[in-house]
All heavy atoms as TSV, in Angstrom:
chain	resi	resn	atom	element	x	y	z
A	1	MET	N	N	17.116	-20.542	4.812
A	1	MET	CA	C	18.405	-19.897	4.677
A	1	MET	C	C	19.224	-20.256	5.913
A	1	MET	O	O	18.782	-20.044	7.033
A	1	MET	CB	C	18.201	-18.391	4.573
A	1	MET	CG	C	19.466	-17.602	4.429
A	1	MET	SD	S	19.183	-15.833	4.190
A	1	MET	CE	C	18.801	-15.794	2.461
A	2	THR	N	N	20.394	-20.786	5.672
A	2	THR	CA	C	21.260	-21.161	6.792
A	2	THR	C	C	21.874	-19.910	7.415
A	2	THR	O	O	21.863	-18.823	6.822
A	2	THR	CB	C	22.387	-22.087	6.315
A	2	THR	OG1	O	23.237	-21.359	5.426
A	2	THR	CG2	C	21.840	-23.335	5.634
A	3	ASP	N	N	22.425	-20.071	8.611
A	3	ASP	CA	C	23.085	-18.945	9.268
A	3	ASP	C	C	24.248	-18.424	8.438
A	3	ASP	O	O	24.468	-17.217	8.343
A	3	ASP	CB	C	23.583	-19.360	10.656
A	3	ASP	CG	C	22.443	-19.575	11.635
A	3	ASP	OD1	O	21.339	-19.031	11.406
A	3	ASP	OD2	O	22.654	-20.291	12.638
A	4	ALA	N	N	24.996	-19.336	7.801
A	4	ALA	CA	C	26.130	-18.930	6.972
A	4	ALA	C	C	25.665	-18.141	5.758
A	4	ALA	O	O	26.264	-17.121	5.397
A	4	ALA	CB	C	26.932	-20.147	6.534
A	5	GLN	N	N	24.577	-18.605	5.118
A	5	GLN	CA	C	24.039	-17.878	3.966
A	5	GLN	C	C	23.549	-16.497	4.386
A	5	GLN	O	O	23.772	-15.516	3.682
A	5	GLN	CB	C	22.892	-18.661	3.331
A	5	GLN	CG	C	23.325	-19.907	2.611
A	5	GLN	CD	C	22.150	-20.758	2.186
A	5	GLN	OE1	O	21.163	-20.879	2.909
A	5	GLN	NE2	N	22.258	-21.371	1.021
A	6	TRP	N	N	22.876	-16.426	5.529
A	6	TRP	CA	C	22.375	-15.135	6.000
A	6	TRP	C	C	23.533	-14.189	6.287
A	6	TRP	O	O	23.489	-13.018	5.915
A	6	TRP	CB	C	21.515	-15.293	7.247
A	6	TRP	CG	C	21.181	-13.963	7.842
A	6	TRP	CD1	C	21.669	-13.438	8.986
A	6	TRP	CD2	C	20.320	-12.963	7.283
A	6	TRP	NE1	N	21.155	-12.175	9.189
A	6	TRP	CE2	C	20.332	-11.861	8.153
A	6	TRP	CE3	C	19.548	-12.897	6.129
A	6	TRP	CZ2	C	19.601	-10.706	7.908
A	6	TRP	CZ3	C	18.815	-11.737	5.897
A	6	TRP	CH2	C	18.843	-10.670	6.769
A	7	ALA	N	N	24.568	-14.689	6.934
A	7	ALA	CA	C	25.714	-13.847	7.261
A	7	ALA	C	C	26.350	-13.286	5.996
A	7	ALA	O	O	26.681	-12.106	5.925
A	7	ALA	CB	C	26.735	-14.638	8.067
A	8	GLN	N	N	26.479	-14.109	4.962
A	8	GLN	CA	C	27.065	-13.657	3.705
A	8	GLN	C	C	26.154	-12.636	3.033
A	8	GLN	O	O	26.607	-11.607	2.562
A	8	GLN	CB	C	27.315	-14.834	2.776
A	8	GLN	CG	C	27.993	-14.431	1.493
A	8	GLN	CD	C	28.245	-15.617	0.579
A	8	GLN	OE1	O	27.707	-16.698	0.781
A	8	GLN	NE2	N	29.062	-15.413	-0.430
A	9	TRP	N	N	24.858	-12.896	2.999
A	9	TRP	CA	C	23.919	-11.980	2.356
A	9	TRP	C	C	23.848	-10.646	3.093
A	9	TRP	O	O	23.851	-9.593	2.475
A	9	TRP	CB	C	22.523	-12.606	2.298
A	9	TRP	CG	C	21.559	-11.723	1.587
A	9	TRP	CD1	C	21.357	-11.672	0.250
A	9	TRP	CD2	C	20.687	-10.745	2.160
A	9	TRP	NE1	N	20.405	-10.729	-0.037
A	9	TRP	CE2	C	19.980	-10.142	1.113
A	9	TRP	CE3	C	20.445	-10.335	3.466
A	9	TRP	CZ2	C	19.046	-9.141	1.339
A	9	TRP	CZ3	C	19.514	-9.327	3.685
A	9	TRP	CH2	C	18.830	-8.754	2.624
A	10	ALA	N	N	23.809	-10.690	4.408
A	10	ALA	CA	C	23.707	-9.464	5.197
A	10	ALA	C	C	24.917	-8.566	4.981
A	10	ALA	O	O	24.787	-7.345	4.922
A	10	ALA	CB	C	23.541	-9.805	6.674
A	11	VAL	N	N	26.088	-9.164	4.847
A	11	VAL	CA	C	27.301	-8.375	4.603
A	11	VAL	C	C	27.262	-7.764	3.209
A	11	VAL	O	O	27.558	-6.586	3.020
A	11	VAL	CB	C	28.569	-9.246	4.779
A	11	VAL	CG1	C	29.795	-8.532	4.256
A	11	VAL	CG2	C	28.744	-9.623	6.244
A	12	GLN	N	N	26.847	-8.537	2.211
A	12	GLN	CA	C	26.826	-8.048	0.831
A	12	GLN	C	C	25.742	-6.999	0.617
A	12	GLN	O	O	25.952	-6.014	-0.065
A	12	GLN	CB	C	26.614	-9.201	-0.146
A	12	GLN	CG	C	27.796	-10.124	-0.242
A	12	GLN	CD	C	27.515	-11.324	-1.129
A	12	GLN	OE1	O	26.397	-11.556	-1.555
A	12	GLN	NE2	N	28.546	-12.092	-1.407
A	13	ALA	N	N	24.564	-7.214	1.187
A	13	ALA	CA	C	23.438	-6.315	0.932
A	13	ALA	C	C	23.412	-5.148	1.893
A	13	ALA	O	O	22.844	-4.104	1.586
A	13	ALA	CB	C	22.123	-7.100	1.035
A	14	GLY	N	N	23.982	-5.311	3.055
A	14	GLY	CA	C	23.887	-4.275	4.072
A	14	GLY	C	C	22.506	-4.301	4.696
A	14	GLY	O	O	21.534	-4.698	4.080
A	15	THR	N	N	22.423	-3.885	5.936
A	15	THR	CA	C	21.132	-3.924	6.614
A	15	THR	C	C	20.779	-2.581	7.234
A	15	THR	O	O	19.875	-2.488	8.036
A	15	THR	CB	C	21.128	-5.014	7.701
A	15	THR	OG1	O	22.193	-4.764	8.620
A	15	THR	CG2	C	21.277	-6.398	7.099
A	16	SER	N	N	21.480	-1.529	6.874
A	16	SER	CA	C	21.185	-0.227	7.467
A	16	SER	C	C	20.111	0.494	6.664
A	16	SER	O	O	19.911	0.243	5.486
A	16	SER	CB	C	22.457	0.624	7.512
A	16	SER	OG	O	22.899	0.867	6.201
A	17	GLY	N	N	19.407	1.374	7.343
A	17	GLY	CA	C	18.434	2.233	6.665
A	17	GLY	C	C	17.035	1.673	6.575
A	17	GLY	O	O	16.117	2.373	6.206
A	18	GLY	N	N	16.849	0.420	6.916
A	18	GLY	CA	C	15.519	-0.172	6.829
A	18	GLY	C	C	14.704	0.073	8.081
A	18	GLY	O	O	15.234	0.396	9.126
A	19	ARG	N	N	13.405	-0.076	7.940
A	19	ARG	CA	C	12.534	0.094	9.096
A	19	ARG	C	C	12.207	-1.233	9.768
A	19	ARG	O	O	11.749	-1.259	10.877
A	19	ARG	CB	C	11.232	0.763	8.671
A	19	ARG	CG	C	11.436	2.182	8.221
A	19	ARG	CD	C	10.111	2.817	7.924
A	19	ARG	NE	N	10.348	4.162	7.426
A	19	ARG	CZ	C	9.419	5.055	7.271
A	19	ARG	NH1	N	8.168	4.750	7.534
A	19	ARG	NH2	N	9.698	6.248	6.831
A	20	GLY	N	N	12.407	-2.333	9.032
A	20	GLY	CA	C	12.072	-3.645	9.580
A	20	GLY	C	C	12.979	-4.014	10.737
A	20	GLY	O	O	14.179	-3.772	10.701
A	21	ARG	N	N	12.395	-4.596	11.768
A	21	ARG	CA	C	13.198	-5.009	12.911
A	21	ARG	C	C	13.862	-6.345	12.661
A	21	ARG	O	O	14.877	-6.652	13.263
A	21	ARG	CB	C	12.337	-5.084	14.161
A	21	ARG	CG	C	11.823	-3.723	14.578
A	21	ARG	CD	C	11.120	-3.748	15.895
A	21	ARG	NE	N	10.220	-4.895	16.003
A	21	ARG	CZ	C	9.576	-5.216	17.097
A	21	ARG	NH1	N	9.705	-4.489	18.162
A	21	ARG	NH2	N	8.774	-6.269	17.117
A	22	ASP	N	N	13.271	-7.171	11.800
A	22	ASP	CA	C	13.843	-8.480	11.547
A	22	ASP	C	C	13.946	-8.699	10.042
A	22	ASP	O	O	13.055	-9.276	9.433
A	22	ASP	CB	C	12.991	-9.564	12.201
A	22	ASP	CG	C	13.671	-10.924	12.176
A	22	ASP	OD1	O	14.726	-11.054	11.523
A	22	ASP	OD2	O	13.151	-11.846	12.801
A	23	ASN	N	N	15.021	-8.232	9.464
A	23	ASN	CA	C	15.206	-8.365	8.024
A	23	ASN	C	C	15.301	-9.820	7.594
A	23	ASN	O	O	14.846	-10.176	6.513
A	23	ASN	CB	C	16.461	-7.610	7.574
A	23	ASN	CG	C	16.277	-6.117	7.670
A	23	ASN	OD1	O	15.172	-5.605	7.549
A	23	ASN	ND2	N	17.363	-5.404	7.911
A	24	ARG	N	N	15.868	-10.664	8.437
A	24	ARG	CA	C	15.997	-12.080	8.069
A	24	ARG	C	C	14.618	-12.716	7.923
A	24	ARG	O	O	14.381	-13.490	7.005
A	24	ARG	CB	C	16.819	-12.833	9.100
A	24	ARG	CG	C	17.065	-14.271	8.668
A	24	ARG	CD	C	18.000	-14.968	9.602
A	24	ARG	NE	N	18.268	-16.325	9.114
A	24	ARG	CZ	C	19.152	-17.119	9.647
A	24	ARG	NH1	N	19.878	-16.722	10.670
A	24	ARG	NH2	N	19.331	-18.326	9.155
A	25	GLN	N	N	13.691	-12.391	8.809
A	25	GLN	CA	C	12.343	-12.941	8.720
A	25	GLN	C	C	11.674	-12.497	7.425
A	25	GLN	O	O	10.989	-13.281	6.763
A	25	GLN	CB	C	11.511	-12.507	9.918
A	25	GLN	CG	C	10.160	-13.170	9.974
A	25	GLN	CD	C	9.390	-12.796	11.223
A	25	GLN	OE1	O	9.693	-11.817	11.896
A	25	GLN	NE2	N	8.393	-13.584	11.543
A	26	PHE	N	N	11.883	-11.253	7.031
A	26	PHE	CA	C	11.329	-10.753	5.775
A	26	PHE	C	C	11.911	-11.501	4.581
A	26	PHE	O	O	11.180	-11.936	3.689
A	26	PHE	CB	C	11.589	-9.252	5.632
A	26	PHE	CG	C	11.177	-8.714	4.298
A	26	PHE	CD1	C	9.844	-8.473	4.019
A	26	PHE	CD2	C	12.121	-8.471	3.318
A	26	PHE	CE1	C	9.452	-7.994	2.778
A	26	PHE	CE2	C	11.740	-7.992	2.076
A	26	PHE	CZ	C	10.403	-7.746	1.814
A	27	VAL	N	N	13.221	-11.681	4.572
A	27	VAL	CA	C	13.878	-12.396	3.474
A	27	VAL	C	C	13.374	-13.834	3.419
A	27	VAL	O	O	13.085	-14.359	2.336
A	27	VAL	CB	C	15.416	-12.345	3.612
A	27	VAL	CG1	C	16.092	-13.274	2.614
A	27	VAL	CG2	C	15.906	-10.914	3.430
A	28	GLU	N	N	13.229	-14.482	4.566
A	28	GLU	CA	C	12.708	-15.845	4.600
A	28	GLU	C	C	11.296	-15.900	4.024
A	28	GLU	O	O	10.945	-16.835	3.304
A	28	GLU	CB	C	12.707	-16.398	6.028
A	28	GLU	CG	C	14.088	-16.686	6.582
A	28	GLU	CD	C	14.718	-17.938	6.005
A	28	GLU	OE1	O	14.074	-18.671	5.241
A	28	GLU	OE2	O	15.893	-18.184	6.330
A	29	ALA	N	N	10.461	-14.907	4.337
A	29	ALA	CA	C	9.095	-14.870	3.806
A	29	ALA	C	C	9.099	-14.719	2.292
A	29	ALA	O	O	8.338	-15.390	1.586
A	29	ALA	CB	C	8.312	-13.733	4.453
A	30	VAL	N	N	9.955	-13.863	1.778
A	30	VAL	CA	C	10.050	-13.673	0.329
A	30	VAL	C	C	10.518	-14.959	-0.337
A	30	VAL	O	O	9.954	-15.389	-1.348
A	30	VAL	CB	C	10.994	-12.495	-0.023
A	30	VAL	CG1	C	11.283	-12.446	-1.511
A	30	VAL	CG2	C	10.385	-11.186	0.452
A	31	LEU	N	N	11.524	-15.604	0.236
A	31	LEU	CA	C	12.015	-16.864	-0.326
A	31	LEU	C	C	10.942	-17.942	-0.275
A	31	LEU	O	O	10.809	-18.732	-1.208
A	31	LEU	CB	C	13.277	-17.320	0.410
A	31	LEU	CG	C	14.513	-16.455	0.186
A	31	LEU	CD1	C	15.664	-16.930	1.078
A	31	LEU	CD2	C	14.917	-16.437	-1.274
A	32	TRP	N	N	10.147	-17.973	0.787
A	32	TRP	CA	C	9.067	-18.946	0.890
A	32	TRP	C	C	8.064	-18.718	-0.225
A	32	TRP	O	O	7.617	-19.663	-0.875
A	32	TRP	CB	C	8.380	-18.844	2.258
A	32	TRP	CG	C	7.315	-19.870	2.429
A	32	TRP	CD1	C	7.472	-21.130	2.917
A	32	TRP	CD2	C	5.937	-19.746	2.074
A	32	TRP	NE1	N	6.273	-21.793	2.903
A	32	TRP	CE2	C	5.305	-20.964	2.390
A	32	TRP	CE3	C	5.162	-18.724	1.536
A	32	TRP	CZ2	C	3.956	-21.185	2.179
A	32	TRP	CZ3	C	3.819	-18.944	1.320
A	32	TRP	CH2	C	3.231	-20.164	1.642
A	33	LEU	N	N	7.713	-17.450	-0.468
A	33	LEU	CA	C	6.763	-17.149	-1.542
A	33	LEU	C	C	7.323	-17.541	-2.898
A	33	LEU	O	O	6.585	-18.053	-3.752
A	33	LEU	CB	C	6.391	-15.670	-1.532
A	33	LEU	CG	C	5.424	-15.253	-0.440
A	33	LEU	CD1	C	5.284	-13.737	-0.410
A	33	LEU	CD2	C	4.077	-15.904	-0.627
A	34	VAL	N	N	8.599	-17.314	-3.114
A	34	VAL	CA	C	9.212	-17.682	-4.391
A	34	VAL	C	C	9.148	-19.197	-4.587
A	34	VAL	O	O	8.828	-19.675	-5.669
A	34	VAL	CB	C	10.670	-17.178	-4.463
A	34	VAL	CG1	C	11.416	-17.781	-5.634
A	34	VAL	CG2	C	10.687	-15.653	-4.551
A	35	ARG	N	N	9.416	-19.940	-3.512
A	35	ARG	CA	C	9.397	-21.401	-3.616
A	35	ARG	C	C	7.978	-21.949	-3.726
A	35	ARG	O	O	7.766	-23.008	-4.288
A	35	ARG	CB	C	10.073	-22.027	-2.389
A	35	ARG	CG	C	11.573	-21.853	-2.348
A	35	ARG	CD	C	12.194	-22.664	-1.221
A	35	ARG	NE	N	11.673	-22.336	0.091
A	35	ARG	CZ	C	12.243	-21.502	0.960
A	35	ARG	NH1	N	13.367	-20.895	0.641
A	35	ARG	NH2	N	11.701	-21.283	2.141
A	36	ASN	N	N	7.017	-21.251	-3.159
A	36	ASN	CA	C	5.653	-21.783	-3.057
A	36	ASN	C	C	4.637	-20.890	-3.747
A	36	ASN	O	O	3.475	-20.840	-3.338
A	36	ASN	CB	C	5.270	-21.943	-1.578
A	36	ASN	CG	C	6.151	-22.931	-0.870
A	36	ASN	OD1	O	6.062	-24.125	-1.101
A	36	ASN	ND2	N	7.029	-22.434	-0.025
A	37	TRP	N	N	5.028	-20.193	-4.805
A	37	TRP	CA	C	4.124	-19.226	-5.433
A	37	TRP	C	C	2.862	-19.886	-5.961
A	37	TRP	O	O	1.770	-19.339	-5.863
A	37	TRP	CB	C	4.835	-18.434	-6.534
A	37	TRP	CG	C	5.140	-19.270	-7.753
A	37	TRP	CD1	C	6.278	-19.968	-7.996
A	37	TRP	CD2	C	4.281	-19.503	-8.868
A	37	TRP	NE1	N	6.179	-20.623	-9.195
A	37	TRP	CE2	C	4.968	-20.359	-9.757
A	37	TRP	CE3	C	2.994	-19.075	-9.211
A	37	TRP	CZ2	C	4.415	-20.789	-10.949
A	37	TRP	CZ3	C	2.449	-19.512	-10.406
A	37	TRP	CH2	C	3.150	-20.357	-11.256
A	38	HIS	N	N	2.970	-21.073	-6.538
A	38	HIS	CA	C	1.801	-21.717	-7.130
A	38	HIS	C	C	0.795	-22.113	-6.053
A	38	HIS	O	O	-0.410	-21.896	-6.207
A	38	HIS	CB	C	2.212	-22.939	-7.955
A	38	HIS	CG	C	1.065	-23.507	-8.732
A	38	HIS	ND1	N	0.367	-24.609	-8.303
A	38	HIS	CD2	C	0.479	-23.098	-9.880
A	38	HIS	CE1	C	-0.607	-24.856	-9.174
A	38	HIS	NE2	N	-0.556	-23.962	-10.136
A	39	THR	N	N	1.283	-22.685	-4.958
A	39	THR	CA	C	0.407	-23.049	-3.851
A	39	THR	C	C	-0.280	-21.808	-3.291
A	39	THR	O	O	-1.487	-21.811	-3.027
A	39	THR	CB	C	1.209	-23.748	-2.738
A	39	THR	OG1	O	1.843	-24.889	-3.289
A	39	THR	CG2	C	0.324	-24.145	-1.575
A	40	THR	N	N	0.489	-20.736	-3.122
A	40	THR	CA	C	-0.067	-19.487	-2.607
A	40	THR	C	C	-1.112	-18.935	-3.570
A	40	THR	O	O	-2.202	-18.524	-3.145
A	40	THR	CB	C	1.057	-18.450	-2.404
A	40	THR	OG1	O	2.054	-19.016	-1.549
A	40	THR	CG2	C	0.525	-17.177	-1.811
A	41	TYR	N	N	-0.824	-18.957	-4.842
A	41	TYR	CA	C	-1.759	-18.451	-5.850
A	41	TYR	C	C	-3.052	-19.265	-5.849
A	41	TYR	O	O	-4.148	-18.703	-5.869
A	41	TYR	CB	C	-1.098	-18.492	-7.230
A	41	TYR	CG	C	-2.037	-18.137	-8.354
A	41	TYR	CD1	C	-2.341	-16.817	-8.613
A	41	TYR	CD2	C	-2.616	-19.124	-9.146
A	41	TYR	CE1	C	-3.209	-16.478	-9.647
A	41	TYR	CE2	C	-3.475	-18.808	-10.173
A	41	TYR	CZ	C	-3.773	-17.480	-10.419
A	41	TYR	OH	O	-4.638	-17.152	-11.430
A	42	MET	N	N	-2.919	-20.590	-5.818
A	42	MET	CA	C	-4.105	-21.444	-5.845
A	42	MET	C	C	-4.958	-21.255	-4.583
A	42	MET	O	O	-6.187	-21.242	-4.652
A	42	MET	CB	C	-3.711	-22.913	-6.007
A	42	MET	CG	C	-3.060	-23.210	-7.360
A	42	MET	SD	S	-4.060	-22.709	-8.788
A	42	MET	CE	C	-5.418	-23.856	-8.657
A	43	ARG	N	N	-4.329	-21.083	-3.443
A	43	ARG	CA	C	-5.087	-20.843	-2.212
A	43	ARG	C	C	-5.835	-19.520	-2.307
A	43	ARG	O	O	-7.003	-19.426	-1.941
A	43	ARG	CB	C	-4.153	-20.843	-1.012
A	43	ARG	CG	C	-4.916	-20.639	0.303
A	43	ARG	CD	C	-4.047	-20.835	1.490
A	43	ARG	NE	N	-3.598	-22.227	1.535
A	43	ARG	CZ	C	-2.739	-22.692	2.422
A	43	ARG	NH1	N	-2.236	-21.902	3.333
A	43	ARG	NH2	N	-2.383	-23.955	2.403
A	44	PHE	N	N	-5.162	-18.498	-2.798
A	44	PHE	CA	C	-5.815	-17.195	-2.959
A	44	PHE	C	C	-6.983	-17.288	-3.930
A	44	PHE	O	O	-8.054	-16.730	-3.685
A	44	PHE	CB	C	-4.791	-16.157	-3.453
A	44	PHE	CG	C	-5.387	-14.790	-3.631
A	44	PHE	CD1	C	-5.697	-13.998	-2.552
A	44	PHE	CD2	C	-5.639	-14.307	-4.909
A	44	PHE	CE1	C	-6.247	-12.746	-2.723
A	44	PHE	CE2	C	-6.193	-13.062	-5.089
A	44	PHE	CZ	C	-6.493	-12.274	-3.989
A	45	GLN	N	N	-6.803	-18.000	-5.033
A	45	GLN	CA	C	-7.880	-18.162	-6.006
A	45	GLN	C	C	-9.076	-18.896	-5.393
A	45	GLN	O	O	-10.231	-18.595	-5.692
A	45	GLN	CB	C	-7.390	-18.898	-7.247
A	45	GLN	CG	C	-6.442	-18.064	-8.108
A	45	GLN	CD	C	-7.098	-16.780	-8.573
A	45	GLN	OE1	O	-8.184	-16.770	-9.112
A	45	GLN	NE2	N	-6.405	-15.680	-8.331
A	46	GLY	N	N	-8.802	-19.855	-4.528
A	46	GLY	CA	C	-9.875	-20.556	-3.828
A	46	GLY	C	C	-10.648	-19.610	-2.923
A	46	GLY	O	O	-11.892	-19.668	-2.850
A	47	TRP	N	N	-9.936	-18.709	-2.253
A	47	TRP	CA	C	-10.596	-17.718	-1.394
A	47	TRP	C	C	-11.460	-16.783	-2.237
A	47	TRP	O	O	-12.578	-16.462	-1.845
A	47	TRP	CB	C	-9.577	-16.913	-0.615
A	47	TRP	CG	C	-8.851	-17.669	0.446
A	47	TRP	CD1	C	-9.195	-18.856	1.001
A	47	TRP	CD2	C	-7.645	-17.270	1.088
A	47	TRP	NE1	N	-8.274	-19.222	1.943
A	47	TRP	CE2	C	-7.314	-18.264	2.021
A	47	TRP	CE3	C	-6.807	-16.165	0.953
A	47	TRP	CZ2	C	-6.190	-18.184	2.836
A	47	TRP	CZ3	C	-5.697	-16.084	1.759
A	47	TRP	CH2	C	-5.385	-17.091	2.687
A	48	VAL	N	N	-10.923	-16.361	-3.371
A	48	VAL	CA	C	-11.688	-15.460	-4.257
A	48	VAL	C	C	-12.953	-16.156	-4.736
A	48	VAL	O	O	-14.043	-15.568	-4.719
A	48	VAL	CB	C	-10.810	-15.006	-5.448
A	48	VAL	CG1	C	-11.643	-14.286	-6.496
A	48	VAL	CG2	C	-9.685	-14.108	-4.959
A	49	ALA	N	N	-12.823	-17.393	-5.157
A	49	ALA	CA	C	-13.983	-18.140	-5.673
A	49	ALA	C	C	-15.043	-18.352	-4.599
A	49	ALA	O	O	-16.239	-18.361	-4.904
A	49	ALA	CB	C	-13.524	-19.486	-6.225
A	50	SER	N	N	-14.615	-18.483	-3.344
A	50	SER	CA	C	-15.581	-18.714	-2.279
A	50	SER	C	C	-16.078	-17.416	-1.637
A	50	SER	O	O	-16.909	-17.453	-0.750
A	50	SER	CB	C	-14.975	-19.617	-1.193
A	50	SER	OG	O	-13.923	-18.947	-0.525
A	51	GLY	N	N	-15.570	-16.281	-2.102
A	51	GLY	CA	C	-16.042	-14.990	-1.619
A	51	GLY	C	C	-15.393	-14.513	-0.336
A	51	GLY	O	O	-15.926	-13.633	0.331
A	52	VAL	N	N	-14.261	-15.080	0.004
A	52	VAL	CA	C	-13.564	-14.654	1.234
A	52	VAL	C	C	-12.949	-13.301	1.016
A	52	VAL	O	O	-12.403	-13.002	0.014
A	52	VAL	CB	C	-12.479	-15.682	1.639
A	52	VAL	CG1	C	-11.633	-15.172	2.776
A	52	VAL	CG2	C	-13.134	-16.996	1.985
């Protein structure tokens, strides 16, 4: 997420009332999971299969 995109999103969504200290880091993590859900799922399945 670019600085311009973050600035626009933060204004539209508002950032008050949350407990998180870094809302941008949280949003970036969610976006990463959305983009990489299959890789994340397959890695988790590998851990399950190996008993981790």
